[in-house]
C-alpha positions as CSV (number, residue, x, y, z in Angstrom):
1,M,0.1,-0.1,-0.1
2,A,2.9,2.5,0.7
3,T,3.8,2.4,-2.9
4,Y,0.5,3.6,-3.5
5,F,0.2,6.5,-1.4
6,N,3.8,7.6,-1.3
7,N,3.8,7.6,-5.1
8,L,0.8,8.4,-6.7
9,N,-0.8,11.9,-7.4
10,T,-4.6,10.8,-7.3
11,Y,-7.7,10.6,-5.5
12,H,-8.3,7.1,-4.2
13,I,-11.8,5.8,-3.5
14,S,-12.2,2.3,-1.5
15,Y,-14.9,0.5,-0.5
16,A,-15.1,-2.6,1.7
17,S,-18.2,-5.1,2.1
18,F,-18.4,-7.3,5.1
19,I,-21.3,-9.3,4.8
20,N,-22.3,-11.2,7.6
21,S,-19.7,-9.5,9.5
22,A,-19.0,-7.5,12.9
23,T,-17.0,-5.1,10.8
24,K,-19.0,-2.3,9.1
25,S,-19.1,-2.0,5.2
26,Y,-17.7,1.4,4.1
27,I,-17.0,3.8,1.3
28,R,-13.9,6.1,2.0
29,G,-12.0,8.8,-0.1
30,R,-8.4,10.0,-0.1
31,R,-6.1,12.4,-1.6
32,Y,-2.7,10.9,-2.6
33,M,0.3,13.2,-2.9
34,P,3.6,11.9,-3.8
35,H,6.4,12.2,-0.9
36,H,3.7,13.8,1.3
37,T,3.1,12.5,4.5
38,G,1.8,9.0,4.0
39,L,-1.8,8.4,4.9
40,K,-1.6,11.4,7.3
41,G,-3.8,14.0,6.5
42,S,-5.0,12.3,3.0
43,D,-8.6,11.7,4.1
44,L,-11.4,13.0,2.4
45,K,-14.7,13.7,4.3
46,P,-17.1,12.0,5.2
47,D,-16.4,8.3,5.4
48,Y,-19.8,6.2,4.7
49,F,-20.4,3.1,6.6
50,V,-23.2,1.3,4.8
51,E,-24.7,-2.0,5.1
52,G,-26.0,-4.4,2.4
53,L,-24.0,-2.4,-0.3
54,F,-21.7,-4.2,-2.6
55,A,-23.2,-7.7,-1.9
56,T,-21.5,-10.7,-3.7
57,G,-23.0,-11.7,-6.9
58,V,-25.0,-8.4,-7.4
59,K,-24.4,-6.3,-9.9
60,H,-23.7,-2.7,-9.5
61,H,-23.5,0.5,-11.4
62,I,-21.3,2.9,-10.1
63,T,-20.5,6.7,-11.5
64,V,-17.7,8.9,-10.0
65,I,-17.8,12.5,-10.8
66,K,-14.9,14.6,-9.9
67,K,-15.4,18.4,-10.0
68,D,-12.5,20.6,-8.5
69,R,-12.4,19.6,-4.6
70,D,-15.4,17.5,-5.0
71,L,-15.9,13.6,-5.5
72,Y,-19.3,12.4,-6.3
73,L,-20.7,8.7,-6.1
74,R,-23.7,7.3,-7.4
75,V,-24.0,3.6,-6.6
76,E,-27.1,1.8,-8.0
77,N,-28.3,-1.8,-7.5
78,P,-31.5,-3.7,-7.8
79,D,-32.2,-2.4,-4.0
80,G,-32.0,1.2,-5.1
81,I,-29.7,4.1,-5.8
82,S,-27.3,5.5,-3.1
83,H,-25.4,8.8,-3.6
84,Y,-22.2,10.0,-1.6
85,H,-20.0,12.9,-1.6
86,M,-16.5,13.6,-0.3
87,H,-14.7,16.9,-0.3
88,N,-11.2,17.7,-0.7
89,A,-10.8,20.8,1.7
90,D,-7.3,21.8,1.9
91,L,-5.2,19.6,-0.4
92,P,-4.0,20.6,-3.9
93,I,-6.8,19.6,-6.7
94,I,-6.2,17.4,-9.5
95,T,-6.5,18.5,-13.3
96,E,-5.0,16.1,-15.2
97,G,-3.6,12.6,-15.1
98,R,-4.4,8.8,-15.5
99,I,-7.4,6.6,-14.2
100,G,-7.1,3.6,-12.7
101,L,-8.8,0.6,-11.0
102,R,-7.1,-1.5,-8.2
103,H,-8.3,-4.5,-7.1
104,M,-7.2,-6.9,-4.2
105,F,-6.5,-10.1,-5.2
106,T,-8.5,-11.9,-2.5
107,R,-11.5,-10.2,-3.9
108,S,-13.5,-11.1,-7.0
109,A,-15.5,-9.0,-9.2
110,R,-16.0,-8.1,-12.8
111,Y,-16.0,-4.8,-14.4
112,A,-17.6,-3.7,-17.7
113,N,-18.5,-1.0,-19.9
114,F,-15.8,1.4,-18.2
115,R,-15.8,4.9,-19.5
116,V,-14.4,8.2,-19.1
117,S,-15.7,11.3,-20.1
118,I,-14.7,14.9,-20.0
119,P,-17.5,17.6,-20.3
120,A,-17.5,19.4,-23.2
121,A,-17.8,22.7,-20.8
122,S,-14.6,22.1,-19.3
123,G,-12.4,23.9,-21.7
124,M,-10.3,21.0,-22.9
125,D,-9.2,21.0,-26.6
126,I,-11.0,17.8,-27.6
127,E,-9.2,17.8,-31.0
128,K,-5.9,18.0,-29.3
129,L,-6.8,15.0,-27.0
130,R,-7.9,12.9,-29.7
131,A,-4.8,13.6,-31.9
132,E,-2.6,12.8,-28.5
133,I,-4.6,9.3,-28.3
134,R,-4.5,8.5,-31.9
135,K,-0.6,9.4,-31.5
136,H,-0.2,7.1,-28.4
137,S,-2.3,4.3,-30.5
138,A,-0.1,4.6,-33.6
139,D,3.0,4.3,-31.1
140,S,1.8,1.6,-29.4
141,V,1.1,-0.4,-32.7
142,A,4.5,0.6,-34.1
143,R,6.3,-0.8,-31.1
144,E,4.7,-4.0,-31.5
145,A,4.7,-4.6,-35.4
146,G,6.6,-7.6,-36.5
147,K,6.7,-9.3,-33.0
148,P,5.2,-12.6,-32.4
149,L,2.3,-12.7,-30.2
150,E,3.5,-14.8,-27.0
151,R,0.9,-16.1,-24.9
152,D,1.3,-16.9,-21.4
153,K,-0.2,-19.8,-19.9
154,I,-3.3,-18.9,-18.1
155,I,-3.1,-20.0,-14.4
156,K,-6.8,-20.2,-12.7
157,D,-5.1,-20.5,-9.2
158,W,-4.2,-17.0,-8.3
159,N,-2.4,-18.1,-5.3
160,L,-0.2,-20.2,-7.3
161,A,0.2,-17.4,-9.9
162,L,1.3,-14.9,-7.1
163,R,4.2,-17.6,-5.8
164,K,5.7,-17.4,-9.2
165,L,5.9,-13.6,-9.7
166,P,9.5,-12.6,-9.2
167,T,10.4,-10.6,-6.0
168,V,12.4,-7.5,-5.5
169,G,16.3,-8.2,-6.3
170,N,15.5,-11.4,-8.5
């Protein structure tokens, strides 16, 4: 975890579901800043403690909106729709960068229809962005051109797969 919060310049939204447990399920936000103070002072308020959200086998549709210092979440499942809001009161806002999903290997989930949108009114030069994406794609294809496709064996036992990963220094 320290690798993430000590090196990434990002907002982090985490949730945990503890069904049939005394531990409460939660939704929490943080603002990671490289070489800052670790997790100290990174909390976005408030934390939400929710029951029954993110149950196993239940499809959820999650929408996240980042606007200036605010993160908004809309979580929809067959039981209804929930809304959450977290505010970054003091730390620098984020105006650009990558978006990623980090998933704990001991959990299981499927992700589909993942989209990232920029509002047209944001002042972003959409044509410039499209040109950069086309160039990045073309560069990626050029790097791989002529190389044979090398498929790795699919390992369904993730614990076995993790044991085979190289460790630092090897």
